[in-house]
Backbone as a chain_set.jsonl record, in Angstrom:
{"seq": "MSDQEQADVRLEFARLKQEHLDFDAAINAMITTGCDPLQIQRMKKKKLAVKDKLRALEDRIVPDIIA", "coords": {"N": [[116.699, 99.98, 74.492], [117.693, 97.219, 76.334], [117.415, 93.615, 75.871], [117.06, 92.325, 78.325], [116.214, 94.405, 80.005], [113.813, 95.032, 78.742], [112.427, 92.65, 79.126], [112.216, 92.699, 81.908], [110.572, 94.946, 82.236], [108.267, 94.071, 80.955], [107.578, 91.963, 82.642], [107.052, 93.338, 85.032], [104.901, 94.823, 84.099], [103.006, 92.777, 83.669], [102.67, 91.93, 86.32], [101.581, 94.234, 87.514], [99.26, 94.426, 86.024], [97.841, 92.2, 86.916], [97.557, 92.955, 89.573], [95.898, 95.165, 89.246], [93.579, 93.913, 88.303], [92.992, 92.44, 90.594], [92.412, 94.49, 92.417], [90.096, 95.43, 91.197], [88.345, 93.228, 91.508], [88.251, 93.16, 94.305], [87.094, 95.635, 94.892], [84.578, 95.325, 93.693], [83.6, 93.265, 95.326], [83.519, 94.598, 97.758], [81.574, 96.521, 97.241], [79.372, 94.881, 96.818], [79.045, 93.716, 99.344], [78.347, 95.876, 100.804], [80.165, 97.708, 101.919], [81.94, 100.359, 103.655], [81.613, 103.465, 102.058], [83.775, 105.246, 101.942], [86.035, 103.62, 102.226], [85.807, 102.142, 99.899], [86.197, 104.163, 98.029], [88.865, 104.8, 98.565], [90.112, 102.44, 97.761], [89.54, 102.559, 95.047], [91.097, 104.759, 94.326], [93.647, 103.713, 94.722], [93.599, 101.711, 92.8], [93.46, 103.278, 90.515], [95.956, 104.509, 90.632], [97.595, 102.323, 90.133], [96.794, 101.811, 87.546], [97.787, 104.083, 86.265], [100.533, 103.595, 86.515], [100.677, 101.332, 84.919], [100.122, 102.432, 82.403], [102.378, 104.066, 82.077], [104.415, 102.144, 81.958], [103.601, 100.806, 79.691], [104.044, 102.74, 77.778], [106.799, 102.674, 77.762], [107.267, 100.178, 76.709], [106.059, 100.121, 74.153], [107.32, 101.751, 71.518], [107.421, 105.199, 70.425], [106.244, 106.009, 67.251], [106.913, 107.913, 64.574], [104.859, 109.0, 62.124]], "CA": [[116.462, 99.187, 75.68], [118.223, 95.866, 76.148], [116.425, 92.542, 75.984], [116.815, 92.068, 79.744], [115.395, 95.508, 80.513], [112.48, 94.89, 78.181], [111.804, 91.516, 79.817], [111.873, 93.174, 83.255], [109.434, 95.86, 82.112], [107.098, 93.246, 80.635], [107.237, 91.228, 83.855], [106.419, 94.312, 85.934], [103.605, 95.135, 83.496], [102.11, 91.657, 83.957], [102.383, 91.947, 87.75], [100.664, 95.343, 87.769], [97.976, 94.094, 85.387], [97.168, 91.302, 87.844], [97.191, 93.762, 90.751], [94.748, 95.973, 88.835], [92.419, 93.012, 88.297], [92.697, 92.114, 91.986], [91.719, 95.648, 92.981], [88.756, 95.448, 90.609], [87.561, 92.191, 92.182], [88.065, 93.568, 95.697], [86.134, 96.742, 94.902], [83.251, 94.75, 93.423], [83.183, 92.538, 96.526], [83.195, 95.595, 98.777], [80.293, 97.124, 96.863], [78.345, 93.853, 97.023], [78.81, 93.495, 100.772], [77.889, 97.112, 101.427], [81.266, 98.266, 102.702], [81.988, 101.812, 103.83], [81.933, 104.146, 100.79], [85.094, 105.865, 102.006], [87.003, 102.564, 101.953], [85.686, 101.833, 98.47], [86.832, 105.27, 97.308], [90.314, 104.647, 98.727], [90.526, 101.33, 96.889], [89.476, 103.04, 93.671], [92.261, 105.615, 94.111], [94.805, 102.825, 94.584], [93.455, 101.057, 91.496], [93.807, 104.284, 89.516], [97.41, 104.685, 90.68], [98.164, 101.163, 89.435], [96.52, 102.004, 86.12], [98.747, 105.082, 85.785], [101.814, 102.907, 86.387], [100.563, 100.472, 83.739], [100.243, 103.275, 81.207], [103.771, 104.489, 81.96], [105.186, 100.985, 81.491], [103.186, 100.536, 78.308], [104.753, 103.712, 76.946], [108.188, 102.23, 77.64], [107.295, 98.957, 75.886], [105.683, 100.455, 72.784], [108.023, 102.989, 71.155], [106.701, 106.172, 69.597], [106.582, 105.931, 65.844], [106.502, 109.135, 63.881], [104.378, 108.615, 60.796]], "C": [[116.934, 97.76, 75.401], [117.113, 94.829, 76.31], [116.068, 92.264, 77.438], [115.936, 93.156, 80.351], [113.965, 95.387, 80.016], [111.735, 93.735, 78.847], [111.376, 91.916, 81.227], [110.641, 94.073, 83.225], [108.16, 95.063, 81.82], [106.633, 92.442, 81.852], [106.532, 92.142, 84.857], [105.031, 94.688, 85.417], [102.588, 94.034, 83.811], [101.714, 91.631, 85.434], [101.374, 93.048, 88.09], [99.287, 95.088, 87.163], [97.164, 93.185, 86.311], [96.721, 92.056, 89.096], [95.962, 94.616, 90.45], [93.481, 95.124, 88.829], [92.008, 92.621, 89.713], [91.967, 93.26, 92.68], [90.281, 95.708, 92.471], [87.85, 94.436, 91.302], [87.268, 92.586, 93.627], [87.033, 94.688, 95.805], [84.724, 96.218, 94.652], [82.723, 93.989, 94.633], [82.78, 93.508, 97.622], [81.845, 96.246, 98.496], [79.154, 96.146, 97.149], [78.013, 93.672, 98.502], [78.374, 94.757, 101.498], [78.924, 97.738, 102.342], [81.147, 99.791, 102.777], [82.387, 102.491, 102.514], [83.316, 104.798, 100.787], [86.189, 104.833, 101.719], [86.992, 102.192, 100.474], [86.391, 102.909, 97.646], [88.345, 105.185, 97.405], [90.848, 103.538, 97.828], [90.529, 101.77, 95.429], [90.665, 103.945, 93.349], [93.523, 104.775, 93.932], [94.787, 102.131, 93.229], [93.854, 102.025, 90.384], [95.312, 104.533, 89.47], [98.108, 103.535, 89.951], [97.959, 101.318, 87.929], [97.479, 103.031, 85.509], [100.129, 104.457, 85.588], [101.816, 102.001, 85.161], [100.75, 101.278, 82.461], [101.688, 103.723, 80.991], [104.638, 103.348, 81.445], [104.855, 100.669, 80.04], [103.882, 101.498, 77.347], [106.218, 103.324, 76.757], [108.299, 101.019, 76.723], [107.067, 99.288, 74.417], [106.359, 101.777, 72.418], [107.13, 103.903, 70.317], [107.188, 106.064, 68.162], [106.036, 107.18, 65.158], [106.113, 108.757, 62.455], [104.455, 109.769, 59.846]], "O": [[116.615, 97.177, 74.365], [116.029, 95.123, 76.815], [114.909, 91.998, 77.753], [115.02, 92.864, 81.12], [113.017, 95.609, 80.769], [110.535, 93.839, 79.103], [110.306, 91.522, 81.69], [109.77, 93.97, 84.089], [107.101, 95.352, 82.377], [105.433, 92.264, 82.062], [105.53, 91.755, 85.459], [104.096, 94.854, 86.201], [101.447, 94.322, 84.175], [100.563, 91.345, 85.766], [100.434, 92.827, 88.854], [98.269, 95.49, 87.728], [95.958, 93.369, 86.474], [95.63, 91.817, 89.614], [95.087, 94.772, 91.302], [92.431, 95.565, 89.295], [90.819, 92.486, 90.003], [91.023, 93.036, 93.437], [89.359, 96.002, 93.232], [86.711, 94.754, 91.644], [86.16, 92.371, 94.117], [86.197, 94.683, 96.708], [83.781, 96.626, 95.33], [81.532, 94.057, 94.937], [81.807, 93.27, 98.338], [81.066, 96.492, 99.417], [78.102, 96.536, 97.657], [76.851, 93.498, 98.87], [78.062, 94.708, 102.688], [78.593, 98.239, 103.416], [80.363, 100.412, 102.06], [83.401, 102.125, 101.919], [83.955, 104.89, 99.739], [87.167, 105.145, 101.039], [88.042, 101.956, 99.875], [87.095, 102.603, 96.684], [89.042, 105.467, 96.43], [91.904, 103.679, 97.211], [91.419, 101.397, 94.665], [91.188, 103.91, 92.235], [94.368, 105.087, 93.093], [95.826, 101.981, 92.586], [94.513, 101.631, 89.421], [95.878, 104.743, 88.397], [99.09, 103.746, 89.24], [98.845, 100.994, 87.137], [97.928, 102.87, 84.374], [100.815, 104.755, 84.61], [102.816, 101.905, 84.45], [101.455, 100.852, 81.547], [102.168, 103.757, 79.858], [105.5, 103.559, 80.592], [105.734, 100.308, 79.258], [104.262, 101.117, 76.24], [106.81, 103.609, 75.716], [109.307, 100.848, 76.036], [107.786, 98.803, 73.543], [105.998, 102.821, 72.962], [106.227, 103.456, 69.61], [108.389, 106.031, 67.897], [104.834, 107.444, 65.176], [106.933, 108.261, 61.682], [104.092, 109.632, 58.678]]}, "num_chains": 1, "name": "protein.A"}
């Protein structure tokens, strides 16, 4: 992977990390205000999708090392 590609992946990783934290804050606010449980569940699914994307990017950043 070239330096530019790696920088792009790291930038996307940072953006998704922030999005994940934003979802977490939004979900906590929704729970505190007593929002509809179905809406909370939808937000949690979106947060989980972002987490899956983070894991995929992390796998691209950290190479597998065979010991």
